[in-house]
N, C-alpha and C positions, 0 to 999 in steps of 0.2 A: 417257774422252773429254774433250777439252779444251773448256771453255766458250767460246762465241763472244763476241767483244767487242761486235759490233754490237747484239745483243739487249740487252746491259747498257746501252749508250748510249741505246737507244730507251726502256728502262725509266725512266732518269733524266729523259728529255725528257717522257715521259708523266706522271710524278709531278709535274713542275714545272707541267704544263699543267692538271692537274685540281686541284680543291680537295681537299686531302689527307684520307685515309680514316680508319678508325674503330676498328681493333682493334690493340692493341699486341701484338706477338709476343714475349712474354717469359714466363718461368716464374713461377708464383705459388705460394708455399709455403702449405700449409693451416694454419689455426690449431689450437690445442689444442681437444680435445673438451669441455673444461669439467669433466671428471670426474677430473682428476688424471693421466690417462694419455693421451699423445698418440697419435693415430691417423694412419696413413699413407694419404693419398689423393692426394698430389701425383703428377701424371702424368709419366712419363719415368724414374722410378727407384723401386725398392722400398727403398732405403736411407734410414733415418730420420736426419734432422738434417744431412745433407750439403747444402751450398749448391751446387745445380746450375744456378744462374741463368746463362742464356746458353749452356749446354752443348749444348742440343738446340733445334731449331726447334719451339717450343711456342706454340700460339695459344690465348690466354685470352679467352673471350667472357664478360665479367663481367655482374653483375646490372644495372649501370647501362646497358650497351649493350642488353641484352635489353629493358629498360624503354623506352628511347628509340626502339627500332626499331619499336614499334607492333605487333610480331608477337603473335599469339595462340596459335600452335602452333609446335612445333620445326621442322617442315618449312618453315613460312613464314620462320622466323628463318634457317635455314641456307642457303636458296636464294640469299640475297644474298652469302654469303661466297665469294670467288673460288675458293678451293681445293675447294669443294664443288659448284660449278656443274655440272661434267660427271659425269653418272651418278647423282647424287642425284635421286630421282624421287618424284613424287606421281601420283595417277591423273588429274590434270587434263589436259585438252586432247586426249586420245586420241593421244598422240604415238607416233611410230614408232621412237623411239630405244630404248625398252624395250617389247617387243611383248606381253608377257603380264603386265602389272601387275595384281596382285589388287585388286579393287574395294575402296576404302576404306583402302588401305594407303599407306605412305610408307617409303622406304629411303634410306640415306645412303651416299655413295661419295666417297672422296678421289681426286683426280687422274684421275678417269675410269677407275679400275682395277676398278670393280665393287663392288657391295654385299657380295659374299662375301669381298672382300679388305680390308674396313674393319670390324673388330669394334667393337661398341658396348658400352660398359661403364656400369654405374651404380654410383657410389662404388667404382670399381676392380674390379668383378666382372661376370662374364658375365651375359647376358640370353638367354632362350630365343629361338630363331629363329621366324619366322613359319611356320605350317603350310603356307601356300601359297608357292610359289616366284615370284620375279621372273624370267620366262622360266625359265632353269635355275638361276639363282643363288639361294642362300639369303640371307636378309636379316633384320635386326632391324626390326620394325615400330615406327618412332619415333612413330607416332600413339598408341602405348600408353604414352607417357611424358608426363605433364601438365607443360606448360611452367611453370605456376605453382609447381611443387615444385622447380624447378631453381634453384640458387644461382649456378652458373656452369658453363661447358662448357670443358674443356681438351682440346685437339686436338694430339696428338703427330704431327708431319708428316714422320716418316721411318720406315723399316722398323723394326718393333718386335716381331718374332717372338720374339727371345730374351727379351723381358720379359713379353709379354702373350699369347703363343700363336703357334703356327706360322702361322696364317692372317692375322696382322697385317702383311700385305704393304705396304699403303699407309700404315699408321699406325693409330692408335686414336682413338676419340671417347669421352671419359669425361665423363659427366654427374654433377656433384657436386650432391647434393640438399641442401635446406635441413634444418638440425637445430639443436638448442640455442637455439631461439627463445624469447623471453620476451614475452608479451603477445598482442595480437590485431591482425591487419592485414586489413582488408577492401579489396578493389580490384575494379574492373570497367572494361569498355570497350565502346564501341559504334562500329562502322565502317559506312560507307556510301559508295558511289561518287557522283560528281556526274553520272553518266550517267543516261539514262532507262531504268532497269532496277530489279529488286527485289533486287539483290545487297547483302547486309548481313551483319554478324557481331556477335555478342554474347558477351561473356566475363565471368564472375563468379568471383571467387576469395576464399578465406578461408584465412589462416594463423593457427593458434592454437598457442601454445607456453606451457608452464607447467612449473615445477620443484616437486618435492616430495621432501623429504629429500635423498638422494644421487642423485636421478633427474630427468631432463628428458624431456618428450615434446613433439614437434612434429607437428602434424596439419595437412594441407593438403587443401582441397577446390577442385576446378577444374571449372567448367561452361562449355561452349563450344557455340555454335549458329551455323551458317552456312547462308545460303541458296545456291541454285545460281546460277551464271552460265552461261547457255547460249550456244552459238555464234550463235544467231539474235539475241542481244542486242548484237552488235557488227558493224559493217558489214564489217570485214575478214574475219571468220570466217563471216559470213552470205553473202558473195560468194565462194563456194568457188573454189579454184584447180583443183580436179578435180571432175568431175560424172559422173553415170551417165545412163542412159536406161532407160525402161521401154517394153516393146513386147509385142505378141501375135503369135506366129508362126502364119502360115497358109500351108500348102504351102511351107514352108522360106523364107518371106519375112517380114520384120518390118513391122508396121504400128502406128502410134500409136493409143492408145485415144481415139476421137473424143469420148468423154464428158467427159474431164478435160484435154484437151490443146489449148490455143489454138494458133492457127497460128504465133505467134511462138516457141512452145516445141518445134515439130517440128524434129528433128535427124536428120541422116543417120547410118546405122549400116552395119556391114559387110554386112548382109543386107537392107537396105532403109531404113526410117525408124522412129524411135522418138520418145519424148517426153522432153524434158529433165527430169532429176530431181536436185535438190540434196539429196543425202543428208547432207551435212556439217552443215546447220543444225539437225539433230535432236540433235546431240551436246552434252554439257556441257563447257564450258571448265573450270569448277571445280564439282565436284559438291557437293550439300548434305551437311551432316554435323552430328550432334549427339553430344556426348560428356560423360561425367562421370568424373572421376578423383579417387581418394582415396589419399592417401599419409601414412604414419605412420612416424616415426623416434623411437626411444627409446634414451637413453644412461643406464646405471645404474652407479654406482660400487659395486663389491662390497667391495673392500679398498683399502688405500692404493696397492696396486700392480696391481690388476686391475679390469676393467670389462666390462660386458656391453652389447651393442647389438642392437637388434631393428629390422628394417625390414619393413614391410608395405605392399603397394600393390595397388590394384584399379582397373581401367580398363574402362569400357563405352563403346563407340563404335557409332553407327548412321550409315550413309551410303548414298547412292544412286549408281548409275552409269547413263548414258544413251547410247543409240546409235540409229542410223537403223533404221527398220523392216526386218525381215528380207526377203531376196529370196524370191520364190516363182517359181523358175526350173525349167523342164524338166517341169512337171506338165501332164498331159493334161486337156483339158476336152471332154466329149462334146457333140455338136451338139444333143442334146435337153435341155441345161441350160436351166432355165426363165428365166434372165436373159441368155441368149445374144443379143447385139446382131445385128440383121438385117444391119448393115454387114459383119460378118465372114462371115455366111452367103452374102451376095452375092459376096464375093471368092472364097470357097471353091468356089462353083459354076462359076466362070469356067473352071477347068481341066478340068472333067469328072470330077473325083474328089471328090464332096461328102462322102464318108464319112471322110476323114482328120480326126482330132481336132485341135483347137487346142492350142497349147503356150504356156504362160505364161512371160514374162520380165518380171515386174512386182514389186510390193512389197505387203506386208501393210499394213493401216491403222494399226497401233499401233507406236509407237517401242519399241525394246527397253529394258527397265529392270530393273536388278538392285538388290536390297536386301542390304546387307552389314552383319553384326553382328560385333563383337569383344568378348569377355570375356577379360581378361588378369589374371593373379594373380602376385604375387611375394612371397616371404617369405625373410628372411635372419635367422639367429641366429648371433651371433658373440661372441667374447671377445678382449680385448686385455690386455696386461700387460707388466711389466718384471721381469726376473729376472737379477740379477748384471750390471746395465748392458746387458743385451740386451733388445730390444723383441721381443715376439711377438704374433701375431694369428692367429686361426683362425675359420672360419665355415662354416656349412652353408647352402646356398641351394636354393630350390625355385622353379621358374617353370612356369606352365601358361597356355596360351592356347587359346581355342576360337573358330574363325572359322566363320561360316555365310554363304553367298551363295545367294540364291534369286531366281529370275526372277519378278518380280511383274507383268510385262507384256511382250508382244511376242515370246515364244519359243514356237514352234509344233511340235507333234508331226507328223512327216512323214506317218505312216500316216493320222492323222485328217484332215489336209489333203486327201490324195488321196481319202479316202472322201467328204469333204464336197463335193469338186468333182464327184462322181458321185451325190450325193444318198443316200449310204449311211451317213452319220453318225447314230448313234442319239442320242436325247435324254439318255441317261445317259453319253454320251461314248464308248461302244463303237462298233465299226465294222462290225457285221455286219447292219445294217439294209438296206433297199432303198427306192427312191423310192415304190414301191407300198405299203410297210408303214409309212410315216411317216418315212422317212429324211430328214435335214436337208440342205439345200444351202448351199454357201458361194458368194457372189457375188464373184469376184475382179476384176471390171471396175471401172473408176474407182478403181483401187488399193484396192479393198475398202471405199471410203467409204460405200457404200450397203448393205453386208452386214449381215445380222441379227446384232446384238451378242451374242445368246445363242449363236449358232453360232461366232462369233469366240472367245468365252471358252471354249467346249467344246474348241476345237482347241489352246488354249494349255496349257503345262505350267510348273510352278514349278521343276522340276529342281533341287532343293536340293543344294548342294555343302557338305560339312562337313569342316573340318580341325581337327586337334588337334596341339599341340606341347607337349612336356614336357621339362623339364630338372631333373636333380638334380646338385648339385655340392658338393664339399667341398674347402677349401683351407686351407693352413697356411703361415706364413712367419715367419722370425726375421730380425733385423737388429741389427748392432752393430759395434764396433771390434775388430779382430784384434790389431794391435800398432801402436806408434808409429814412424813413419818420420821422417827429418829434416824433411820438408816438411809433415808432418801425419799424421793417423791413417789407416791402411789399414783401410777399412771394407768390410763385406760384407752381403749379404742372400741368403737361400736359402729355397726353399719348394717345395711340391708341390701339385698339384691333381688331383682326380679329377672327371670329368664324364660323365654319362650323358644322351644326347639321344634323343628319339623323335619322329617326325612321322608323321601319317597325313592324307592328302588323299583324301577319299572323295566323288567326284562321284556324282550320281544315276545309276542303272543305265541309264536311257533315254539320258542324255547319253553315257555310255561306249559304248553300242551305236550311237551316231551317229544316233539317232532324233529329236533336237532340231535343227531347222534353224538353221544358223549358230551353233552352240554347240559348239566344240571343247574337249575336256577330256582330261586324262590322270590316271589314278589314281596315287598314290604312297604307299608305306608302307616305312619303314626305321627302324632304330635303330642306335646305336653307343655304345660307351663309349670314353673317351679319358683317359689320365692323362699327367701331365707333371711334370718336376722342373727347377728352374732355380737358378742361382747367379749373383750379380752382385757385382762388386768395384769399389770406388772407390779409385784409386791416385794419391795426390799425388806426382808424380815430382819436381817442384821447386816453389818458391813460386808460380810462374806457369804451370805446366804440369801437367795431371792427365789421367787416363784413366778411362773407364768400360768395364769388360770384363764381358760377360755371355754365358752359355751356357745353352741350354734344350734339354731332351730331351722330345719329344712322341711318344707311342705311340698310334696309332689302331687300333682293333680290325679295321677293314676296309681300311685304307689304308697300313699299315706304320708305320715309325717313322723318326725323323730327329733329328739334332742341328742346332741353328741358333745360330751365334755372332753377337755384335755387339761392335764396338769403337767407342768414341767418344772423341775427343781434343779437349781444350780448352786453348788457349794464350792467355795474357793478357800480351802484351809490355809493356803499361802498363795502368793501372787502367781507362781508358776504352774499351779495345778488347778484344774477345773474338773469337778465331779458333776455329772448330769444324769438325770433320770426323767422319764416321761411316761405317761399313760393316757390313752385315748380310746374312744370307740368310733365306729364307722357304720354307715348305713348306705349301701349302694343300691339305688333303685334299678330295676331291670332296664336294659337298654331298649331304645325304641325299636330296634330290629328284632328283639325278642318278643315284645308285646304286639308288634304290628306285622309280623311275617304272614304272608299269604299261604294258601293251601297248596301243598305239593303231594301228588299221588304217585305211587309206584307199586312194585310187587316185591314180595319177600318169600323165602323158602325156609321152613322150619324142619330140622331133623326130628323124626319121630322115634327118638331113642327113649331110654327109660325115664330121663328127666322130663320129657315133654309128651309122653304118651297120652296124658289126659287131654291134650289139645289136638289129638288125631283120632280119626275113625279107624276101624279095623282095616279098611281098604288102604288108607294112607300109611298105616303101620307096615303093611305088607310091601308097599312101594318104597318106604323109607323116608318120605318127606311129604310135607303138605305145602301147597302154594296158597298165599293169602295176600290181601290188599294192604298196602301201607299208606296211611294218610298222615301228613304232618302239617302243622300250622303254628302260628304264634299264640301266645297265651296272655290275654289282657289281665288275668287274675294273678299273675306272679307276685310273690312277696319279695321284699328287698333282701339282699344279702347283708349280713351283719358281721362285724369283726371287733376284736379287742387287740390293741397294739401296745407293745411295751418297748422301751429303750433304756438301756443302762450303759453309761460310758464315761470316758474321761478324756481330757486334753491336757497334756503335761509338757511344759517347756523344761525338759530335762537339763539342758544347758542353754546358754544364750543362743546357740546356733541349732539346737536339736529340739524338735517338737514331735511328740508321739500322741496319736489318738487311737483309742480302742473303744468299740461300741458293740454291745450285745443287743440284738433286736429279735422281736418275736411277734407273730401274727396268729391269732386264733380266729379262723374264718368259718362261719356257719351259714346254713341255708343257701349253699351255692346253687346257682342256676345251671342246669345241665340237661342233657337228653339221654334217656336210658330206656330203650324198648324192653330189655330183659327185666327191668324193674316192674313193668306192667305185667309181664307174663308170670313172674315169680309171685307177685301180689295175688294174682288169680289162683295160682297153684296152692298158695298158703291159705286160701279162703278169705283173704282180706279185700278182695275186689270181685264183684259179681259181673259175669259176662252177660251180654245182651244178644238178642236175636238180630240177624242182618237187617239193617235199616233203622235200628232203634237208637243208635248213638247220635246224640245231638251234635251239631257242628261245633267244633272246638273242644268237645268233651274228651278227656283222656280216658281210654279204656279199650276193650276188645269185644268183638262179636264172634259167636260160635253158631254155625248153622245146624240144621236139624239132624244131620248125619254125625255131628260131634266133631267136625273139623273146624280149626281156627279159620275164620272167614276174613276178619279185618282187625288190624291194630291201629288205633287212632292215637297219635302221640303228639307231644308238644314239649316246650321247655317247662321244667318243673324245678321247684326248690327241693334239692335231694341230697347234696353232699356236704362235706366239710373238709377243712384242711388245717394243719398246724405247720407253720414255717418259722424256723429260727436259725440264727447264725451270728457271725461276728464280722465286723469291718475293722481293718487295721490301716492306719496311715502313719507315715514317717516322713518328716521333712528335716533335712540336715544340710546346712549351708556353711561354707567357710571360705575365707579369703587367703590368698597366698601372696608372698612378697615377690611380685614381678611375674607370676605365672597365671594371673587371672583369678576368677572366682569360680567355685565349684558348688553344685547343689545336688543332693541326692533326694529323690522323692519316691515314696512307695504308696501304692493303693492296692489293697488285697481284701477279698471277701471270702469267708468260709461258710458254706452251707452245712450246718450241723444236723438239721432235721427238716424233712419235708414229707409229712405224712398226709395222705389224701384218702378220704373215705368216699367212695363213689356213691354209696347209699348209706342211709342211717344205720343199717344193720350189717353192712359188709365189713370184711377185714380191711384194715388200712394198708395202703401201699406206701412203701418207703422210697421216695424218689431221690433223696440225697445220695449221690454217688451212683445213681442208676442212669438209665438212658437219657442223654442230653442234659443231665443235671450234675456236672462235676462239683465236688466238694470245694475245691480251691480254684479261684481265678485271681490272678494278680498281674499288675502292670507296674513296671519299675523303670526309672530313668536316672541317668547320670548326665548332668548338664554342666557345660564349661563355657564361661564368658571370658574372652581375652581380647582387649582392645575392640576392634570392629567385628570380631568373630563371635558367634555363638554356635556351639557344637553339642549335640545330645545323642545319647545311645539309650535305647529303650528295649527292655525285655518284656515280652508278652507271653504269659504262662497260663495254660489251661491244664488242670489236673486230669488224670485218667478216670474212667468211669465204665460201668457195665455197658456192653454192646446191647443193641435193642432187641425187641421181641422176635425179630425175623432173622436173627443171626444164623450163619451157616459155617460149615467147615471148621467147627470147634474154635470159634473166635469170641471168647467171652468178654474181652476187655478192649475198649478204645484207648490207645496209649496216650500218655500226657504229651503236650506239645509246647515247646518253647521256641519262639521266633524272635529275631532281633531287628529293630528298625533304627534308622539314624537320620539326623537332620543337621545340615550345615547351612548357616545363614551368615552372609557378609553384608554389613551395613556400610553403605557408601555415603558418608556424612549422615545428616539427620533425616534426609528426605528420600533416600533410595535404599533398597535392599534387594538382594537376590538370594534364593535358597534352593538347596537340593535335598529332597527327602527320598530315602531308599527304604522300602518296606520289605521284610523278609530277606535280609541281606544274603543269607546263606542259601536262598532258594529251597528251603525245606518243604517237602511235600507234607500235606496233612496226614494224620494217622488214619489207617484203614478203619472204616466202620462198615461192617457187612450188612447191617440191618436196613439202611436206606438203599434205594435202588441204585444211586450213583456212587455208592461206596464212601461217601463223605457226609459227616454231620455238619450241615451248613449253619446250624445254630451256633456252634462253637468254633468252627474252623473255616478255612476257605482254600480255594485252589488257585489263587492268583499267582502264587510264586513270587519271585522277585519283581518288583516294579518300582519305577522312579517317578518323581514329580519335580519338575523345574518350575519355580515360581518367582515372580518379580513384583515389586511394589514401588510406586513413585508418588510423592506428595508435593503439591504445589500451593 
């Protein structure tokens, strides 16, 4: 596909308009390990010693940027980077972009292609996936990586399956951890908003490094504590764009509860009147979190040519999640309830049928709250060495994480609620008592505000959900020169990897049985082994033209095998200009949560209109809808997703002080794994799928059943390979530095990305959606920084820009567009000698409110914006 000229011109105009940004997009070779044997951790190639600078689009987030950002966690750091903004998630805001974010977790995604298409590495090696899925996508929980232990982050931003594994569709994120440290460094920070709320953050870190004999040990401690920011703390999220109502149904008409509903809150409903209910204010914009991380790295020289390295890590996180009180809908209340308002009895008597029960459409008194805990462990034992001018490395890795989520408030047992509404709840929590024998009553009126707290607690359940994820891996690789060519050495690397992964997501049985109100869960259990082998070649064709050729074979136990090639070309017509191009393929196996999901059952309602009349009997057509059973489960027969990736770019030293990078990137993604119930129905209506009689669908079989009357009886669904997408755009980087006579040094940095095309086909025969410029997919995202160094001072000013885009599918009040947003951040650091420094970071200096987005319930698109407002971070660091 030919790149369009217009977006490029717009890119240059934008870069000129903004104060330039922050991250230089160039490769950074790793230093020696200090043990006499060099280790390979440079992202983008496995070949030791080859100068690959400029050959691939590699984003280096160095320690200086990490420090000046004011970030305390990796998720805070990455959310600013333009290439990560789409799809990288935290559990803040209750966003609808990713619908089943596990409480307390964060994932990372490049280009909006999904967390399952962006492998996360630590020192070049794999990390175990989270035991809980992000919707159906597996992901690495980056909250399990302490930021204080990270030296830098290298992001390879083109398809990397041939180098790092078949699932590296969008690229890879490689966290290079601190090692070979000498001395002690103590650091800490405190953050607070300038708003009237309790949101604050505290971070304390220690890095201890010491050498003894032929060995060095680096030890890192990281403690982090963050208070919650609630929706009710900000006017924008407090004034919800969507609201609900509560009501009591009497004789099929809605009535507001007179005890708690002032006249100004009475609203019209479909069946009468109800009471305005702002459920959004109960949610957390950013949940509270407390964590402790410990990381250890040891390098030991064994002989002149061999060394051993050990990596150990432990992370413990505790966090909360908050949501509105559960609905109590469709429950019957008998007229002899001791708290029955006379108001409702009078209404009921008017029609002459005083024996009909009331029906609730209201809320419980307690907000829903979950408590999440994570314990993550990682261990690596490896050896490196040189043999006859060939470098070799091998390592065994182990990763284990345990997640627990339990309801600590606001989740109710359906049977206990129904019993308590009839005075049949026993004091021990059982439901076989009666009002005459001491049964307890629940008062649902006034939204339960006057209910007996003992009864409220008896009806609630903790419903713990426990997950475990385990990974064992072994890898080995060699690197060296094969022979000398006229333009230089033909070099190669080769290696193999074996990996075993297992996950188990075990919700409480009550939740699986659907007995906990408003708590949907799915059990998952699966494991797999996978092995791979790769070869990579560096071919110097001429003095100014070289090639990188790579081929990888991956074999998955449950998803088959495949070869994935990559070719990268670099041409330097003169020393200051590098032209680069690459092509590769990818093969992403289904995630374990997609193949191993348990069975979930529920009900659905299908409108019997013209489109679906063939699925309804005459009686159902007269009623207007048909009720049917829904069954969903994992699919062990899924096929892999496949992709072709392209990159075309340049890196140009325009002058001694000015570097410009420009890259065009493209991903053609097919056989996407998704869920689409309508696809099954439409396939039947087109005659492409036969219906079966009730009870004839085999377990796990995708299809539908129709009963003898002609009504849809059941839809049995699963993950299927169904869609495709095309994504393409441009990355732009500018670095400009200059010195002054007596006024210090200045540096301008720009990092911008333009999303030119994001077409998604939900099914093979559907019309494509164009997501670029649509809801949550702005075309332009840019970050720009002006940095000034003068004597002991370093000062920076950063502009953070997000383009405008269409408001979402649920917009109202004629609000078609979410406005663009430009906020400014600053950092001032003072260095007290070589060993001490103190810094102040202020984000959103002008305290600019995020643009209104009417489609999400809270009025803010938390994927692209935030409601923190102005907040500051005071940090210190001391080295001994």
